[in-house]
N, C-alpha and C positions, 0 to 999 in steps of 0.2 A: 417285586421278586415275584416267579412264576409258579403256578400250583404244584406242589407235589405230583411225582408220573408214579404211579402203580410200577411198580418192577414188570409185570407180567405187560405192560404197555410200551416197555421201553427195552430197546435193544443196543449192546455199547457199541456197535458198528455204528448206530445211527446218529450218535453225537458229532455233528459237523467239524466239531473243534478238538474233544475230549474226547477220544478212543477209550473204551476202559482196559485197564490194563491187569490183566489175568493173574501176571506174574509180576513178580519186583526182580530185575535182574541185580543178581550179586555186585558187579561190577560198578553198580552206585553207591556201593559202601563208602568208594573214596570221598564223598562229601560229606561222610560224618567224621572223616580225619579232617575236612577243612574246619569245619566245627572243635573240633578238642584245640588244632594250633589257635585257632581264633580265640580262645577261651583264654588260653597261656599269654596271649597279647595282651588282652586285658586284666590278667593278674599282674604281668611285670609291669606295664605301665600304671598301678595303680600302687605298686611296692616303688618304683623308681620316681614316682611323682613326690612320695612321701620321703624318702631317705635318700634319692640323689637329684632332687629336683634342676638338678642343672643340666640334664637328661633331656629336659622338657621344654627350658627354657627358649622364647624366640629371641633371645640374647643372653645368650651362655657366656659366664665369665670364664671360662675354661677353653683353649684351642681345643681340646680334645673333643669336650664335651659339642662344641660346635661343628667339628668335622662329624662327630657322628651325630647328631641331630639335623644336620643336613643332607645324608646322606642315607642310600639305601638299608642301613642297618637301624633308622630311628624306626623302618618299618616292621623290625621284628617286635617292637615294643609299643607299637601304634595300638593300642586298645579302642580309640575311637573308630579307627576306620574297619577295626576288628566287629562293632555292632553293628553296623553296614552289612559287612560278609554275613554277620549272623540275619540282618533281615533278608538281604537276597535269597539265601539258604532255604528261610520260612516259606517264602513266595512258591521255591519250587519244590519241596518236599509236601508241602501243605497241598497245591495242587494237585500232586498223585497220590496224596491220600486222600482228600476229599473227592475226587473224581469218581472213586466207586463205591460211595456212600454218600449219596446225595437226597434220598428220599425222605429224610428226616432231617432236617438243616438247624430245628433247634436242639436235637442230640447232639450235633455235634459242637456247636457252640457251648452247649453246657461241657461238654467234654474236653473242649479246650481250657472253659473257666477253673474246673479241673486238675487238669494236668497243670497250669500255669500258676493256679493260687494254691492249692497243696505246698508245694514245694515253698513258694514266698512266704507261706505263713510259717513256715517249718523253721526257714530260715531267719525270718523274723524274732521270732522265740529265741531262737539260740545265739542271736544277738544280743539282745535285750538279758537274757542269763549272763552272758560274756561281758556287759558293760557293769552287771551287778557287781560278778566278782573285781575286775580290774579298773573299774571306773571311766573316765573317759580320759583316758593317759595319752592322748594323742592330743592335746591339748597342752601339755608338760611337753611333751616330747617337739611339738612342731614350737614349740618357744625356744628350745634348745638347741634346736636347728635352722633358727631363725627362719621359719616357713610356716609365714601365717595362713597358706592355702590348708595346710595339712591342722594348722590348731581349729581351725575354724570347720572342721565337717563334722559328723557323728555327734550333732547337738540336737538328738533324741531325747523328749522327755521322757524318762523312766516308768511309765505306770500299764495297767493293764490297758486302760481306752488306747492309748496310743501305741501300743504294741498290734491291739485287734483293729483300729484305722490302717495303721503302715502296712500289715500283711495281708491285707484284704481289699480295703475301697483306693485307698492309695496306689498300692502295686497296682492292679489289675485294672480300676477304673479311671481315675483321677487323673492319674500322674504327676508329676510335681513341675510346680513353676519354673519359670527361665529355663524349662527343659523341653526338647522336642515333643510333642504332644498332640494335645486336641484344644485349641484356645483358648474356647468361651468356655471349657472348666475352670479357665483361672482362678475366679472368685473365691472357689472352693479348694486351691490347691495348698500344699505346703512347698516350703522347700525342700530341695532333696538334701540338705543339708541337717534337715531334722530328721532326715530319713535314718532307721536302724540298718540299712545297708543300700547304700548309694547306688549299687546296680540295678534295683529294682525299677528305677525311674523306665527302663527298657520294657519292662514288660508289658504296661498300659500299649504301648506301640505294637506289642507281638500279640495283643489280645486283639486289638482292631485290624491289626494288618490282620488278621485269620479271617475277622467277622468278612473283610472287603475282598481276601481270597475265595472263600466260601461262595459268597455273592456273584465273583466271577464264573465261578464253577457252572452256578444253576444257571447261568443265562450263557453260556456257553451251549450247555443244554437243551436251553428252551430254542436258540438260534443265534447261526452265524453271525448274520447282520447285526443282531442286538450285543451280541459279544464283543463283537470290532467298536462299536459306538461306544460299549461303556468302556472299553480298554482306549480308547483315544481319548474321552474325557477325562478317565482318572490320569493319563499320564500328562494331560495337560494340567489338570488342577494341582496336582501332587509334585510336578517338577521340580518345585524348590524345597521339600520335606523329607523325612525319611522315608515316607510311604511309597515312593518312587521306586525304593529297593524292592518291595514287597511286585510291586508291578514288572519288575525287569527279569525275577524270578520265576513269574507266571509265566513270561512271553517263552525263557528258557524251556521252562516244563512241557509247552503245548507244543514245542518242534523236539520233546524228548532229548536235549541238548547232551546230556550227561548220558544219556544209556546209548545213542548214534555211535559210530565209529568217530573217533578224531579224524580232523582232515589230513589231508595227506601234503597240505602246504603247511608246514606249522609258521611261517614267516608272519602270518596278520593275529594268529594267538599267541605269538611271542612278543606282537609290536604292544597286543591289548594288556597284554600284561606289565609289561617296561612303565607303557602309558599309566595305566591302574597305580602302580606302586609309586611313580612320581608324582600324578595328582594329587595323592594322599601323603605324601612326605615335604612337598611343596608347601603345604596351605598356610604355613606362619609367616613365610614371608610372603607369597605372591598369591593371588587369584585375579583370574580374566575378569576385568573392568564390565562385562555383559553380567557377569554373577556375579555381581556384587549389587550393580543394579535391579536386578532379578531380584533378588535376595532382600533387598531394600524398599522395592514397592509395595504401596498401601493398599494395591487392589483386592477387593475381595471376590474374584475372581478366581484366586490361587488359594491355596493352601496356604495359611501362615509360615513366612519364610523362617528357615533355620539361617543360623550365620554363614556368609560366603564361607570359611575355612570346612565347616561341617558338611555344609550341601558337597564344598568338592571332594571332600570325602568320600561321601555317597558314591557321588558319579563316578571315583576311582575305583572303590569296592566294585561296582558293577560292571567296569572294565574288566578288575583284576580277574573275577570269577569266570567272567564269560570266557577270556583268554584262557586259564589253570585249568578248565573242563575239558577244552579243546585239545589238551597239550599231551601225547602219549605221556611223555615223561613224565610229566606231574600224575598223570592217572597211576602210574604204574609205583611212583613212589608212595603216595597218598591210600594208596591198596594194600600199604606193607599191614600184616595180622597186627601188630604193636601197636601201630597207630590207631586203626581199625578199634582196636580195643579201650583204647587209651581216651578214644573220644567218648566213652561212655562217662566218664567224668566230667564232664565242659559245664554242663548246666551245676549240678553241686560245686565245682570249683568257682563259677561266676556267682553263685548267690554267699559262701559260705567264706572267703575269703576276705572280703571287707571286713567285718568285725575282728577277724584276727591280726589285720591288717592295724586297725585303729585300737583295739585291746591288748589281744597278748604281744604283739611286736612291737608295738608302742612303748609297752611295760617294760619289754626286756630292753629297749633301748635305754629308757631313763635310769632302769640302775646299773646297766653297765658302761654308763657315760659317766658315772663318779668314779669306775673301778679303771677302765681300759681307755679311757677315750671317746672323744667324739667320733673322730674316723673308724676305729676298730668296732664302738658299738652300733655305728651304721651297718659294716658289714654281718657283722652278726645277726643285727635284728634284723635286717635284710634277707640273708640266707634262712633263719629261723624262720622267719614269717614264711616265707614261699614253702619249705617243707610243711611246716604246718598245716598251711594250706593244702595242700595234696595229701595227707594224712587225714585231716577231719573232711575232705571231698568222699574221701572213700568209707567213710560211715554213714556220711549225708547219702550217698548213692543208696541206701536203703528205701529212705523218703521219697528218692526219684523213680524208685523202682515201684515201688507202692501206688504213686500217683498216675505212673504209665498204666499199673495193671486196673486200678479202677476207672479210668478215664477209656481204656479198650471193654471194660466189662459195661460200660453204657454204650459203646460204638456195637458190641458183639449182637445186641438185640437187635439193629437194623440190620445189620449184613446179614447174621446167620438166618431171619427170618424173608430177607428182600433178592438175596441171592444165592445161586445153585453155591455148592458145598466146597467145590473145589475153587471158585472165587471169594468165597466169603474166608476162606481158610488159607489165601494168598498173602505170604508177609509182605507188608508194606516197609515203604523205605524208613527204616528205624530213625529217630533222633532224641537227643538226649535232653534238650532244650525246648522241644515241640514232640507234641505227641503226636506222629503219624504212625504209631506201633498200633496194629488191629490182633484180634482175638487170638489169632492162631501164633503169632509172633511172642506170646505172653505163654501160650502153652507150651511152647517151643524150649520158653526157658526153664 
């Protein structure tokens, strides 16, 4: 990592790869809408997996479920692919944020810890409180639904020590066993079923991906040749892992793809969108042989592989996002104020819906099953759980805003001290699951 460069010695225009952004164009707000829609995909995936598991089965028992699962409709609730879209967006917006604030990298890392860790811990505490009230209702609900997978979730030990560990060390640093992450940490990891909120498994990847993006930005400021070498080696090393999404987002940010005018030729981006959705949808029934071989290879020269199906979804997410940001029709739709405003709930929804599913919704289902029967109870629990998740996310957004504010205050000292006022106060690309908002953005609120 290159030594810090004082602001007086560094001109933004001197960076060979990452010219400093003095103002953040409003038109890239459409990226936030993508994040919000991806959060809805995750929400739908988990509720469908619990109460309508046939819609996710690789061998559905009904013709209708089979038709939906192998069609583009499946993508509407494909929360797995949505996670990789999150990672791609993270690579983009973090690059655009970090490139303006590179003089104190440790401050950036600390700010990321605050931004991700505070909501994660709050969500863990909320989940533990709900478990204390409802018990592990998902166990009984899973038995009634003949859904063993649902019964096996939410197996956390209800203790203060477990809350502290899961909401801090597990979520942000260790990750979870048998999930994508950092393999050498496996001896100290717990399973994701022992987590108070299973979606926390992505946060350690978000954190380490953030550090990787910061390192790339530092390399870019130091030398274009160094940056190219690190990018090439990084792409090779992470080619079969979730971290490839961060690098893809970083490269899109370097060429300012979301800020530049769209291509006049729409055929290529449309083809990328179609190919991306297709890659994500067909993974349960087909993966190419080369991908299977790549993910199963025992070499230590590559980052430990995900399953071929998940890696195919990662590649599909990259193709999809690359196509979407180059289509004017998509930009126009995603820039609608109500979508951009709703995206502020993306991280709260992502974190808070899991205990509501396993606690509140499962309790409602178990109660109604005895009164109205299984099928109607399923629909009621599904609708109530989704509605309750959205309502709870509105309340949880206060925690999210506080985390953004605290993280921004940490950055403010660096930005305000090292850059001219018109740059230090320029709004960054805001993000609900990632803190890329700076001090002026907070002041505007």
